[in-house]
C-alpha positions as semicolon CSV with decimal commas, in nm:
position;residue;x (nm);y (nm);z (nm)
1;X;1,722;-2,381;5,103
2;X;1,440;-2,133;4,927
3;X;1,193;-2,207;5,209
4;X;1,415;-2,076;5,488
5;X;1,434;-1,749;5,329
6;X;1,108;-1,779;5,241
7;X;1,008;-1,792;5,625
8;X;1,243;-1,517;5,727
9;X;1,139;-1,249;5,465
10;X;0,745;-1,226;5,478
11;X;0,535;-1,263;5,781
12;X;0,281;-1,353;5,555
13;X;0,457;-1,671;5,438
14;X;0,470;-1,808;5,765
15;X;0,066;-1,879;5,752
16;X;0,082;-1,924;5,395
17;X;0,308;-2,227;5,451
18;X;0,187;-2,349;5,719
19;X;-0,181;-2,372;5,573
20;X;-0,035;-2,521;5,256
21;X;0,083;-2,811;5,444
22;X;0,434;-2,703;5,446
23;X;0,533;-2,809;5,810
24;X;0,508;-3,163;5,806
25;X;0,751;-3,212;5,542
26;X;0,992;-2,959;5,724
27;X;0,958;-3,148;6,017
28;X;1,025;-3,466;5,849
29;X;1,330;-3,319;5,707
30;X;1,483;-3,260;6,050
31;X;1,567;-3,641;6,075
32;X;1,733;-3,663;5,746
33;X;2,115;-3,753;5,792
34;X;2,261;-3,413;5,581
35;X;2,368;-3,188;5,850
36;X;2,322;-2,852;5,645
37;X;1,969;-2,971;5,505
38;X;1,898;-3,000;5,904
39;X;2,077;-2,638;5,928
40;X;1,826;-2,492;5,684
41;X;1,536;-2,694;5,805
42;X;1,575;-2,621;6,188
43;X;1,574;-2,246;6,097
44;X;1,335;-2,284;5,891
45;X;1,094;-2,400;6,171
46;X;1,241;-2,116;6,411
47;X;1,139;-1,907;6,145
48;X;0,787;-2,049;6,179
49;X;0,754;-2,060;6,514
50;X;0,745;-1,691;6,517
51;X;0,341;-1,738;6,447
52;X;0,180;-1,911;6,789
53;X;-0,043;-2,133;6,585
54;X;0,246;-2,268;6,375
55;X;0,408;-2,373;6,744
56;X;0,115;-2,595;6,833
57;X;0,150;-2,768;6,425
58;X;0,512;-2,811;6,487
59;X;0,444;-2,968;6,844
60;X;0,186;-3,166;6,698
61;X;0,427;-3,307;6,423
62;X;0,657;-3,437;6,692
63;X;0,947;-3,189;6,611
64;X;1,098;-3,215;6,968
65;X;1,323;-3,543;6,994
66;X;1,466;-3,413;6,656
67;X;1,543;-3,052;6,748
68;X;1,661;-3,159;7,058
69;X;1,921;-3,446;6,827
70;X;2,013;-3,135;6,642
71;X;2,108;-2,922;6,972
72;X;2,347;-3,174;7,017
73;X;2,500;-3,286;6,746
74;X;2,417;-3,057;6,422
75;X;2,637;-2,793;6,303
76;X;2,741;-2,479;6,475
77;X;2,428;-2,275;6,333
78;X;2,195;-2,552;6,317
79;X;2,225;-2,600;6,756
80;X;2,216;-2,187;6,813
81;X;1,887;-2,234;6,598
82;X;1,808;-2,532;6,785
83;X;1,804;-2,385;7,114
84;X;1,613;-2,090;7,015
85;X;1,365;-2,329;6,884
86;X;1,348;-2,488;7,216
87;X;1,314;-2,148;7,351
88;X;1,005;-2,066;7,187
89;X;0,871;-2,397;7,177
90;X;0,892;-2,405;7,567
91;X;0,692;-2,134;7,621
92;X;0,401;-2,373;7,574
93;X;0,313;-2,559;7,914
94;X;0,255;-2,880;7,717
95;X;0,600;-2,880;7,563
96;X;0,738;-2,784;7,935
97;X;0,680;-3,173;7,998
98;X;0,764;-3,282;7,685
99;X;1,115;-3,116;7,644
100;X;1,179;-3,248;7,994
101;X;1,107;-3,581;7,931
102;X;1,285;-3,621;7,621
103;X;1,588;-3,524;7,792
104;X;1,630;-3,171;7,636
105;X;1,743;-3,045;7,935
106;X;2,107;-3,118;7,956
107;X;2,216;-3,035;7,651
108;X;2,058;-2,731;7,696
109;X;2,288;-2,702;8,034
110;X;2,548;-2,765;7,823
111;X;2,517;-2,436;7,632
112;X;2,519;-2,267;7,925
113;X;2,901;-2,376;7,975
114;X;3,002;-2,385;7,583
115;X;2,780;-2,219;7,409
116;X;2,819;-1,895;7,187
117;X;2,679;-1,584;7,358
118;X;2,326;-1,615;7,188
119;X;2,289;-1,952;7,319
120;X;2,345;-1,921;7,600
121;X;2,101;-1,641;7,629
122;X;1,810;-1,864;7,440
123;X;1,944;-2,169;7,678
124;X;1,867;-1,952;7,994
125;X;1,546;-1,883;7,864
126;X;1,435;-2,207;7,767
127;X;1,573;-2,341;8,086
128;X;1,360;-2,091;8,274
129;X;1,071;-2,171;8,116
130;X;1,102;-2,530;8,173
131;X;1,179;-2,470;8,559
132;X;0,813;-2,343;8,580
133;X;0,709;-2,719;8,549
134;X;0,734;-2,887;8,867
135;X;0,781;-3,253;8,649
136;X;1,140;-3,054;8,559
137;X;1,271;-2,995;8,898
138;X;1,570;-3,203;9,026
């Protein structure tokens, strides 16, 4: 998927893609029933999340439920990048509540037990961020 590479290769592309309306179609592709397409899409969105404005736009487009779904059921690479995406999204206060209320915490905890080293790192950081919100406390 070319857009995945465009979001990785040039920092300016992260802004251009967002400014030209590229984020809404990418978020829609997260729910497409093709695991490789989901993998490429979640990775492209992860690359776009480096830009703070894109975090808010990706959130507004409703990406979090699909990212959680891919975290639970995607390919290995898609799960790894979904964990990283949730880590990035969990940095916004409003997303701490959203991720928790959409049951995003259990699959992150599962990664602590069964994930790769990178998945465990991203899951740990995301869980730490989520724990800062009182509504996510047990």
